Structure formats: C-alpha cells, structure tokens
C-alpha positions as CSV (number, residue, x, y, z in Angstrom):
1,M,-0.2,0.1,0.0
2,K,2.5,2.7,0.8
3,R,4.3,1.0,-2.2
4,L,1.2,2.3,-4.3
5,T,0.9,5.8,-2.9
6,A,4.8,6.4,-3.4
7,I,4.3,6.1,-7.4
8,G,1.2,7.8,-6.3
9,G,3.2,11.1,-5.7
10,L,5.7,10.8,-7.6
11,V,3.1,11.1,-11.2
12,V,1.6,13.9,-9.4
13,G,5.1,15.6,-8.5
14,L,6.5,14.9,-12.8
15,L,3.0,16.0,-13.3
16,L,2.8,19.6,-11.4
17,V,7.2,19.7,-12.8
18,A,5.6,19.7,-16.8
19,V,3.5,22.1,-16.2
20,V,5.8,24.5,-14.9
21,L,8.0,23.7,-17.4
22,L,4.8,24.3,-20.3
23,Q,3.7,27.7,-18.7
24,G,7.5,28.8,-19.0
25,Q,7.4,28.4,-22.5
26,P,6.7,31.0,-25.1
27,R,3.3,30.3,-26.4
28,A,3.1,31.3,-29.9
29,E,1.4,33.2,-31.8
30,A,-1.4,32.5,-34.3
31,V,0.2,33.3,-38.3
32,P,-2.5,35.3,-40.1
33,E,-3.5,33.9,-43.7
34,A,-2.0,35.7,-46.3
35,K,-4.1,37.9,-48.2
36,K,-5.6,36.6,-51.6
37,E,-3.8,39.5,-53.6
38,P,-6.1,40.8,-56.8
39,R,-5.9,39.6,-60.3
40,K,-5.4,42.2,-62.8
41,L,-6.2,42.7,-66.2
42,S,-5.3,45.0,-69.0
43,T,-7.7,45.6,-72.3
44,S,-7.3,48.5,-74.5
45,G,-10.9,50.4,-76.0
46,V,-11.2,51.9,-79.8
47,A,-13.5,54.4,-81.0
48,T,-14.4,57.2,-83.5
49,I,-16.3,59.8,-84.0
50,R,-17.2,61.9,-86.6
51,V,-17.6,65.9,-87.9
52,K,-18.5,67.7,-90.7
53,P,-15.1,70.3,-91.9
54,D,-14.9,73.7,-90.6
55,S,-12.0,74.7,-92.0
56,A,-9.2,75.0,-95.2
57,R,-5.3,74.8,-96.2
58,V,-4.4,75.1,-99.4
59,F,-0.8,74.2,-99.8
60,F,1.6,75.8,-102.9
61,G,4.3,77.1,-104.0
62,V,6.2,79.1,-106.5
63,Q,9.7,77.6,-107.9
64,T,11.9,79.3,-110.1
65,M,15.2,78.8,-111.1
66,A,18.3,81.4,-112.1
67,P,21.9,82.1,-113.1
68,T,22.0,84.3,-109.9
69,I,20.5,84.8,-107.0
70,K,19.2,88.6,-108.4
71,Q,17.6,87.4,-111.6
72,A,15.3,84.3,-109.1
73,R,14.8,87.1,-107.2
74,E,13.0,89.2,-109.5
75,E,11.3,86.2,-111.4
76,S,10.2,84.8,-108.4
77,S,8.6,87.5,-106.7
78,Q,6.6,88.8,-109.8
79,K,5.4,85.0,-110.2
80,V,3.8,85.6,-106.4
81,T,2.9,88.6,-106.7
82,K,0.1,87.9,-109.8
83,V,-0.8,84.1,-107.7
84,L,-0.8,86.2,-104.8
85,S,-2.8,88.9,-106.5
86,A,-5.6,85.9,-108.4
87,L,-6.7,84.8,-105.7
88,S,-7.3,88.4,-103.7
89,A,-9.1,88.7,-107.5
90,L,-11.4,85.6,-105.9
91,Q,-13.1,87.9,-103.0
92,I,-13.2,84.9,-100.8
93,P,-14.8,85.3,-97.7
94,D,-11.9,85.5,-94.3
95,L,-9.6,84.2,-97.3
96,K,-6.2,84.4,-95.2
97,M,-3.0,83.7,-96.7
98,K,0.8,84.1,-95.7
99,T,4.2,83.2,-96.8
100,S,5.2,79.5,-94.7
101,D,8.4,78.4,-96.3
102,V,11.3,79.8,-98.2
103,T,14.0,78.9,-99.0
104,V,17.3,79.1,-101.8
105,E,19.2,75.8,-103.3
106,L,22.6,76.1,-104.9
107,L,22.6,74.5,-108.0
108,Q,26.2,72.8,-109.4
109,S,27.7,70.7,-111.9
110,T,28.1,66.8,-111.1
111,R,31.4,66.8,-109.0
112,S,34.7,64.5,-110.1
113,D,37.8,64.0,-108.9
114,N,39.9,66.7,-110.8
115,K,37.9,69.8,-110.2
116,L,35.3,71.1,-107.9
117,P,31.7,71.6,-108.8
118,E,30.5,74.9,-111.0
119,I,28.2,76.7,-110.0
120,L,25.0,76.6,-112.5
121,G,22.3,78.4,-111.0
122,Y,20.0,79.0,-108.0
123,R,16.8,77.8,-106.9
124,L,14.2,79.7,-105.1
125,T,10.7,78.7,-103.8
126,N,8.1,80.2,-101.9
127,S,6.0,78.0,-100.3
128,F,2.3,79.6,-99.0
129,T,-0.5,78.4,-97.4
130,V,-4.3,79.8,-97.5
131,L,-6.7,79.1,-95.0
132,I,-11.0,79.2,-95.8
133,K,-13.7,78.2,-94.2
134,G,-16.4,77.3,-94.2
135,N,-19.6,75.1,-92.5
136,D,-20.7,73.8,-95.3
137,P,-18.7,70.9,-96.3
138,Q,-18.9,70.6,-100.4
139,K,-18.6,74.4,-101.4
140,L,-15.3,74.3,-98.5
141,G,-13.9,71.8,-101.7
142,T,-15.2,73.3,-104.0
143,T,-13.5,77.0,-103.1
144,A,-10.3,74.6,-101.7
145,G,-10.6,73.2,-106.2
146,T,-10.9,76.8,-107.0
147,I,-7.5,78.4,-104.9
148,L,-5.8,76.0,-106.6
149,D,-6.7,76.0,-109.4
150,T,-6.3,80.2,-110.0
151,A,-2.5,79.6,-108.1
152,L,-1.7,77.3,-110.3
153,E,-3.3,79.4,-113.9
154,N,-1.2,82.5,-112.5
155,G,2.7,80.9,-111.7
156,A,2.1,79.0,-109.0
157,N,3.8,75.2,-109.6
158,L,4.4,73.6,-106.6
159,V,1.6,71.8,-105.5
160,Q,2.1,70.7,-102.1
161,Q,-1.7,69.6,-100.4
162,I,-4.7,70.4,-99.4
163,V,-6.2,70.0,-95.8
164,I,-9.0,70.2,-94.6
165,F,-9.6,69.9,-90.6
166,R,-11.9,70.6,-88.0
167,Q,-10.3,73.8,-86.4
168,D,-11.7,73.1,-82.5
169,S,-11.9,69.8,-82.0
170,T,-12.1,69.3,-77.9
171,E,-15.8,68.3,-77.9
172,A,-15.1,65.4,-80.4
173,K,-11.9,64.3,-78.1
174,R,-13.7,64.1,-75.0
175,Q,-16.1,62.3,-77.3
176,A,-14.6,60.0,-78.6
177,L,-11.8,59.3,-75.3
178,A,-15.0,58.6,-73.4
179,K,-16.5,56.0,-76.1
180,A,-12.7,54.5,-76.1
181,V,-12.7,53.8,-72.0
182,E,-17.2,52.3,-72.6
183,D,-14.9,49.9,-75.2
184,A,-12.0,48.9,-72.7
185,L,-13.8,48.7,-69.7
186,A,-16.5,46.1,-72.2
187,N,-13.3,44.1,-73.4
188,A,-12.5,43.7,-69.9
189,E,-15.5,42.6,-69.4
190,A,-16.6,40.2,-71.6
191,I,-13.2,38.5,-70.9
192,V,-14.0,37.9,-67.5
193,S,-17.7,36.7,-68.1
194,S,-16.6,34.2,-70.7
195,K,-16.4,30.3,-69.9
196,A,-12.7,30.6,-68.6
197,L,-13.1,32.8,-66.1
198,R,-17.2,33.5,-64.6
199,T,-16.0,36.0,-62.3
200,K,-17.1,40.3,-62.4
201,I,-15.0,43.5,-62.8
202,A,-13.6,44.1,-59.7
203,D,-13.1,48.1,-59.9
204,T,-10.9,50.1,-62.2
205,I,-6.8,51.1,-61.2
206,S,-5.8,52.5,-63.7
207,I,-7.1,54.0,-67.6
208,D,-3.8,55.7,-69.6
209,G,-3.1,59.6,-68.9
210,H,-2.1,59.2,-72.7
211,P,-4.7,59.5,-74.9
212,E,-3.7,58.4,-78.8
213,Y,-5.9,60.3,-81.1
214,S,-5.8,60.5,-84.6
215,G,-7.6,61.2,-87.7
216,G,-9.2,64.7,-87.7
217,R,-8.4,65.3,-91.2
218,Y,-7.8,64.5,-94.7
219,Q,-6.0,65.3,-97.1
220,Y,-4.9,65.6,-101.0
221,T,-1.5,65.4,-101.7
222,N,-1.4,67.2,-105.5
223,R,-3.8,68.0,-108.4
224,A,-2.0,65.7,-111.1
225,Q,-3.0,62.6,-109.3
226,A,-6.2,64.2,-108.7
227,M,-6.2,64.9,-113.0
228,D,-5.5,60.8,-112.8
229,N,-8.0,60.2,-111.1
230,F,-11.0,62.0,-111.7
231,G,-10.4,62.1,-116.2
232,G,-8.1,64.5,-118.1
233,E,-8.1,68.4,-117.6
234,G,-10.9,70.7,-115.2
235,E,-11.3,71.6,-112.5
236,T,-9.2,69.8,-109.3
237,P,-12.2,68.0,-107.7
238,V,-12.2,68.0,-103.5
239,L,-14.5,66.2,-101.8
240,A,-14.8,67.3,-98.1
241,G,-16.9,64.4,-96.6
242,D,-17.0,64.6,-92.6
243,V,-13.8,64.4,-91.0
244,E,-12.6,61.4,-89.0
245,I,-11.5,61.4,-84.9
246,T,-10.1,58.6,-83.7
247,C,-9.2,57.6,-80.2
248,R,-7.3,54.7,-78.2
249,V,-6.9,54.3,-74.8
250,A,-5.7,51.0,-72.0
251,V,-6.7,50.5,-69.4
252,T,-6.4,48.1,-66.1
253,C,-8.8,46.4,-63.5
254,T,-8.9,44.1,-61.0
255,Y,-11.1,41.3,-61.3
C-alpha cells in the first residue's frame, strides 16, 4: 500500500513539473492567413467620332531657277505677286494667305575627282498656305479646288496638299475618349465573364493618361493625282466629307 502511495506521489510530482515547464515556454502566436492579391487584367479600347469639317488649308508654292540669285528673286517676285493678286480677286470671305517657307538652293554640276563642281544657278522656292472657312463641306471642298486651280493658272508650279479639318475638335476628342474607355471596359467584362473565368470586374485601377488620337483631317496630295483619278483637264475635284477622330486608350482592372 505504501509502495502505491509513493508511486502516485511521484506521478503527481512529475505532472506538476511538466505544468511549470510548459507555463515558462513562450506561447505560439496565431499566424494570419496570407491576403489574397486581386488579379489584374489590361485591355484596350478604341472609338471613332465623325464631325463636319469647317476649314481647309491649301498648300502650294512658286519655284524659280536662274543663273544668278538676283534673277531668281526677280522672277519669283513677279510670279508671287501675280498669284496673290489672282487669289485676292476671287473675293472669298475670310480668306487668309501667308508665306509658310522660303528656301534657296545652290545648283551645282556633278563633282569629279579633278575639279570642284561649278555653280550652275539657284533654285528659289516660295511656299504659301491659304486658309478658308465654311460650314458647308461641299462648298468648302469646291472653294479649296478653285483656289488651287487659280494659283496654278497664275504662276504657281509646286503643289503640296489640300488639308480638310475642323479647327476646334476638343469636344469631339472628349466624346471619342469616353467611348474608347467604355469599349475597353466592355472588352474586360467580356473576358472575365467568359466560360474560362466566370467572374466579374472588381474595380478599375488605372486608365492610360495619355490617350492616342488620330485623324481629324484628311488631305489631297497633288493636282496631278486628282486629274489622273478623275480624268482629263478641268477643275480639281475636292470632295470634303466628314472628318474622323479616333481615340485609343488602355485600361487596367482587377477581378
């Protein structure tokens, strides 16, 4: 009986020692679960807005060549004066003309190994731009063609381009931007709601702060092309239709 009592006391003592030792050990803290990062998706969108043009610019020039720079200037001055006088005689309302560039080129013979190239003469180029305005696109195109023909018939011999555009396209750009963002978000929704993902967009976290715009004008390069396309001599055909302004954006979403 005494032996059992001694064994029982020994067990109790061992248990007490174990309890004391466990109380002295630092408690393990609960490890928080790792936060799940949202998945990201980047898409792009594009939209085009069509607006009526209200302006046109006609670019042309007078080019002369002469043995001396003095002769080139005199001949150029006579031609330029005749061209500008003819354009003024058209009496087009709000017609604005200005010189856009003047260049002088030295014309030389082909260089050889034995001697320096000889000066053959000078090429003088006066480039001009004419601005016209109008709310009727058809009349705008017709007037631009008349200006170009008048310039060519009175001494202009360098055709650059006719540009049809809308001067203030701010509101059209905003509309294109809004629709491009809507298109990008719709593309994102289509991707995440597909059978592969079957989920929804959680949030839009970024939209490209530098949208890309294109269009807003169209141009005719030269009179010779127009005559080849429409056949024969006659008035230069310029058909001014709607001007397209296209916007492209990039959008990043979480889902």
